[in-house]
N, C-alpha and C positions, 0 to 999 in steps of 0.2 A: 577944761579938765572934765572929761565926760564921765569918768568912772569913780569919782569920789564925792562924798557929801559936801554940801556947801560949807559947813563948819570946818571941814578939813582943808579947804582951799587955801586959807591964809597960812596954814602949816606948810603946805607944799611950796607956796611962794617964798617962804622964809628959809628954804634950803640953801646951802652954800652955792656960790657962783661956780662956774667951771663945769667940767665934764661930769662929775658926780651928780651935781644938782640937775644938770640937763637930763641925765639918764633917768633920774628918779621922776622928774617932771614928765618925761616921755612915757614912763611906765604908768603914771597916773592917767595920762591922756589915752593910752592904748588899751588899758584894762588888763585883767589878769591873764587871759589866754594869749592875746597878741603881744602883750608886754613881756611875758616870760619868753616867748619865742624870739622877740626882737633883742632883748638883752642877752639871751644865751648866744645869739649869733654874733654879737659884737666882741671885738678883741680889746676889751677894756684893760688898761694896765692895773696891776695889783694894788697900787696906791689909790686909784680911783675906786676900786671895789671895796677897799678897806674904808674909805671915806663914806661910801654909800652904806656900808654895814654899820658905821658909827651912828647913823641917824635912824636905823631901822626901828629902834624902840619907840620913836615918836610917830611912826607911820601907821596907817590903817593896817590891820592884820594881814590882809591879802598882799599888800605891797611889801610889808616886812618879810613875809615868807619868801617872796620872789627875790628880794634884795639879799636876804641871808643865803638863799640857795646859790645865787650868783657869786656872792663873796666866798662862800665855802668852796665852790668849784674853782675859783681863782687860786685859793690857797692850795688846793690839791694839785693843780697844774704847776704852780710855782715850786712845789717841793719835789717834783719829779725831775 
């Protein structure tokens, strides 16, 4: 995990298994710029995005902002 503090590493490792946890761990590894681009290009199902958003409060600020942005985008697309 290149783009998080060592104290936050255990937090990221404690995320749920499955697609949502993998996506958040990938975000931590890729960093703010590349992570936002990568997650934006994925076609994650709405339930995965909701699960990601449910843990955003415990994530570092930059990760929470990206996750919330992705989750909000999914809700906009789902309602169309």
